[in-house]
N, C-alpha and C positions, 0 to 999 in steps of 0.2 A: 917905450916902444910897444905899440899894439902887437898882439899875436893872433894867429888864426884860431886859437882856442876861445877867443872872445865870441860869445854866443851870437852877437850881432854881425859877425864877419864870417863869410863863407868863401872857400877857395875851391874852384873847379879845375880838375886836371883832365884833359882830353887826350887820349892816346890813339892817334889816328895812324893810318897806313903810311902817310908821308910826313906828317907834322905832329909835334907835341905842342899842346896849347895849355896855357894856365891863365885863369882869370881870378882876381881878388875883388870881392864886392862886399858891400854892407847894405842892409835894408834901410831905405830912406827914413821910414817912420817906425822906429823900434816899438814905441808904445802901442801903435795900431796893430803891429804884427802880434805882439804878445796878448793884446786884448781879445784876439780871435783864436786863441789856442784851443778853445773848446769846439771849434768847427772842424769838419772834415777838410782835407787839403783842397778839395775842389770847390769849397764854398768860401774860402778865405778871400779877402780883398786882394786884388792884384797890385800890391805895393810896388812902387818903382824901386829899381835896384841901382844903388850907387856904385858905379864901377871905379875901383881904386887903382887898378893896374891890370895890364894884360900883355901876354907875350905869346908868339907863335913861331916855332923854329923847326927847320927840317930835321927829321930824325934818321935820315939815311937808311930807311928800310929796317929800323930796329923793331918795328911792329909789322908783321905780315898777315894781313887779313884778320886782324884782331889778336893774333898770337905773338907773344914775345919771342923774337929770334935771337936776341942777345940782351941779357940782363944788364951787362955793363953799358951797352949803347943806350938802352932805355934810361938807365940811371943818369948817364951823362946828359941826355936831352932834358930830363926833368930838372937836373941841377941848373942847367942853362936858363930854363924858363923861370925857375925860382929866383935866381940871382937878379934877373931883369925885373920881375914883378916886385921883389923886395925893394929894389932901387927906386922904382916908380912910386910905390905906395907907402914906404916906411913901415911895412908890416913884417914881422918875423913869422915866416910860414912854418907851422909845425904839423898841420894836418890838412888833408884834402878829401874832396869827393872825387872819385875816379870814374870817368866816363869810359866805358869799355864796349868792345864790339866783338864779333866772331860768329861764324856760321855754325859752330858747334853748340851754341846756346840754344835752349829749347824753351817753349812757353806752353801754358795751358790756362784754362779758366775753370778753376776748381770751386765746386759748391760744397760747403760744409753745412750740415743740418743737425740740429739737436731737438730732442723732445722736451716740451715744457711740462714741468711737474704740476705746478699750481694752475689757477685759473688765469692769472695775469703774468705777463713777462716781467721779470725782475732783473736787477743788476747781476745777480748770480747766474742768470741764464746767458747774459752777454759774455760773462767771464767764461762760462762753459764752452760756448761756441768758439770764442777766441782761443781758448787753450787747445781745443781740438784742431784748429787751424795750425797753431804753432807746433803741435806734435806730429804733423805730417812730415814724412821723410821724402827728400828728393830722390831722383833716380841714382843708382850706384855710380860713384865717381863724380857726382855733381853736387853743387850747393845752391841754395836759394840766394839770389841777389835782389829779387823783388817778390813781395806778396802784397799786392795793392788791392784794397777792399773796395767793393761797390756798396750800395745801400743794402739794407736788410730785406728779407722777405718773411712774411708771417702767413702761414697756411697758404702759400702760393701767391699771395698778394705782394707785388714787387714795388720798389721805389720808396721804401720806408727808411727814414733817416734815424729816427729815435723810437724804437719799439717799446720802451719801458712803459708799463701800465696798460699796454694793449692786451686783449684777450686772444689766445690762440693755443694751438696744440703743438705746432712746430715752428722753429726759428731757423732761418737759413741766411747765409751770406756767401757771396761769390768773391773769390780773389783771382786777380790776374797774376799768375806766378811765372817768374823767369828763373830758369836753372842755368848755371854756368859751370864748365868743367873745373873741378878742384885744382888740378895741376896748373891750369892757365891763370886762375885767381892767385895761386901761390906765387907764380912768377911776377905778376903785376905788383903784389904786395911786397915781395922781396925787392923789386926795383925801387919802389917808393921808400922802403925801409933803408936801403943803401944810400938814398939821396937825403936821408935825415928827416923824412916826414912819415906820418902814419896815415892809413886810409880809414876815414870815418865810415864811409859807405860807398856803394857803387851806384852808377847810373848806366843802364843799358842804352846804348846809343840810339836805337830807333825811338825809344821813349824820350830820351833827352832832347833829340832834335824836335820832336813834336812839342814838348814843353816850351822849347825856345821860340816857337813861331805860331802856334795855334792860338786863336782867340777863344774866349769862353763859349761864345755861340757855336763855333766850329766843333768844339769838344762836346757840347751838349747835343747838337742836332746831327752829328755824324760827319766825320772828316777823315781823310787819308793823309798821313804825313809821309812824304817820300824824300829821303835825304840821299843824294847821289854823291858818294865819296869817291876817292881815287880807285880803290880796289874793292869796295863793298857798297852795296845799296841797302839802305836801312828803311824798312817799311813798318808803319804802325797804323792802327785804326782806333779812333775814339768814338764811343757811343755813350750818350748819357753821362758825359764828363769822365768816363772811365775807359782806360785802354783795354781792348779786348783782343788785340792782335799785335804781335811785335816779332819781326823776323828779319834776318840778314840774308842777303843774296851775294854770291861771290863774283860780282861783276860791277864795274864802275867806270868812271870817266877815264881812268888810265888805259882801259882797253880801247877806247876811242883813239887815244894818242898812239898806242901801239899799232893799231890798224893803219893810221895815217903814216906812221914811220915806215911800215912795210909797203903800203900801197904807193906812197910817193917816193920811195927809195931815198929817205933822208934820215937825219938823226932824230932821236926822241925829243931833244930840246927844240929843234926846229919844228917838229910835228906839233908839239905843245903850243908853240907860238902861233902857228897857222890855225890850230883849232880855236884858240882864244880870240884871235884878231879877225879871222875870216870865216870860220866854220859856222854852219847852221844845222840845227837838229832836223829841220824839215825845210825843204825848198818850196816857197810859196809864190815866187815870181820868176819869170824867165829873164827879167832885166839883169844885165851884167853877168849872166851865167858863163859867158864865153870870155870874160875878162881874164887876161893872163896875169898870173901871180908868180912873183919871183921867189924861188926857194933855193936853199943851198943843198949841194949833193951830200951824200952820206959821209964822204971824207972831208967835207968842208972846203974843198979847194976849187969847186966849180959851181956855176949857177945854172939852174934849170927853170923852166916855166911850165906851170900847169894852170888849168882853168878853174874857176870857182866851181863849175859843174863837176869836175873830176874830184875836187876836194870833198864836196858834199855827197857824192856818190859813195865815198868811203865812210863818211860819218853817219849818214842816215840809217843804214842797216843795223849798225851797232846800237844806236839810240833806240830803235824799234825793239831790238832784242832785250835790252835792259827793261824797257817799259812793259813789253808783252810778258816777260817772265813773271813780273810782279802781278800784272793783271790776271794772268791765268790762275795764280794761287788765290787771289782774292775772290775771283769768280767762283772757284771751287768752294771757298768758304762762305759763299752767299752773303758777302758783306758789302759789295759795291752798291747794290740797290738801296742800302740803308745809310749811305753817306751823302746826305742831301747838300752838305756844304762843300762837296768837291774834294779837291786835292791841293795840298800846300807843298811846294817843292823847296828844298834847301840843300845845303852842301855845295861844294865847288861845281859839281856837274849841273846845278840849276842855272849857272851863269852862262851856259852855252846858248847862243842866240837861237830863238825859236823853240826852246825846250817846253814852254807852257803850251804852245800850239801842238807840238807832237804828243804831249801828254793828253790833251783834250781829245785828240783824234783817236788815240788808243783806248782811253777809258770812257769816252763819251760823257765826261764830267767837266765842270769848270775847274780851271787850275790857276794858281797864282804863285808868285815867288814869295817865300816867307822871309821876313827880316826880323831879327830879335827886337822885341818891343819892351816898353816899360824900363828902359835903362837910361841913366843919366850919368854925368861925370866924365871920366876919361874914356869917351866912347868913340874916339876917332878910329875909323876903320872897322868898328865892331858891328855897325848896322849893315851887315852883309850876311847872306845865307851861309857863308863859310863858317860863321861863328854860332850857328844855331845850336849845335850840341853843347858847346862850352857854356853858353848862356843858359840853356835849358837845364844843365846839371845843377844850377843854383836854385832850382825849384824846390819848394818844401816837400814835393813828392819823393825826393831822394835823400831825405834826412836820415833815413834808416832803411833796413830791409823791408819794413812794414809801412813805409811812407810816413809822412808827418800826419798821422791819422788818429782821430780820437773816437772813431766808431766804437772801439773797445774803451768805453768811457771810464772804466774802473782801473785801467792799467796804464801807467806812463811808459812811453817807449823812449829809451835813451838813444841818442845818436851814435853811441859807441857800442850798442848791443849787437851790432851786425857781425856776420861772419868775418868781415874784414878785420875787425879788431881781434877776434879770437885767433885767427891765423897769424896775425901780427905778433901776438904774444907767444905763439908757438915757435916762430922763427926769428924773433928779434935778436939783435946782436948790437954791439956798440956801433953807433952811426958812423958812416964813412966821413972822413974829414972833409970839410966844406971849404 
């Protein structure tokens, strides 16, 4: 029986606000993948990913806005997805990449610079700047989950992929760094540990969603990824193939459902149905706006009628709030003007009718719905924006804290060198019975 420790097999675990998802995959062309190991992650071929199995189950609020609310409940949801995917794929799952979210996470774009001693840049200079990056300390109470490198700069000249042999006096490299609270990481690792698996590395959900749906051109020429989940909205920006912005916002599509439940005086289940079947993010036509829609009362014992107009008058203000919150942040960061490829929407909230039109109106950029690409095999239901983060977590970018990156050409990075494994060794105990 194959195991998830096979280097050609990757398991992604996504811990969302309402669902826990697990995807088992292998790279279609192992030889091609391995022959490009000397390239940075953003220059590797986009090999198709063979999906071996996938499961998505409700976790009953075990994760609240990215924070574990019950280790036992999270463990139970992980076990359920593992059992289903093992049944589908015939793989014994022993390790996972964990996709995580949370508004407490922080990011920055850190530039590390070292002085060149000789006339030309040598391997030792690359080692020096790499070591300086790794010696950086995160804020107190946090740990790095990502340190993603861009290209090098030599004496202020940017975009250099391999500076060895070049003449210069200073060598710099920028890293997009994401910090996550240690306590929250501990609880995630503990939950996985209790389910009998270890965490190889983490994927921050704004970046995972982007990796799942953005094309290479979009990453190169500038693009915003906006993943609208149930309780969180995940935003990231790519420029020159590198993430430069990744942030969580504590508002999502569940807030639309809650507004409908209150405004229409009905249950949340009925409000969710109305949102999916009838709701629109933006009203573009007066046709049928006065059509009567049948809904059940809050006690479920009576029927009421509301118009489409009344439904959309509740939905549209919340949609605008979600989009304008992100827009205001990105405008302050002066990134919107640099994203010539527009916006790619994913997550369950992207499925709301008219969401692309509403996004284009707020941002004044082209928008599209992002579907996971380059996947083959057991993909029924996976070509949906709901699966963007789970598929994106399979990206080489998340092979370790430092990405699957060889800009530091003299140093191999092991997939188990991340904080995830270190904390796992600190807290490990006999696995829970399965």
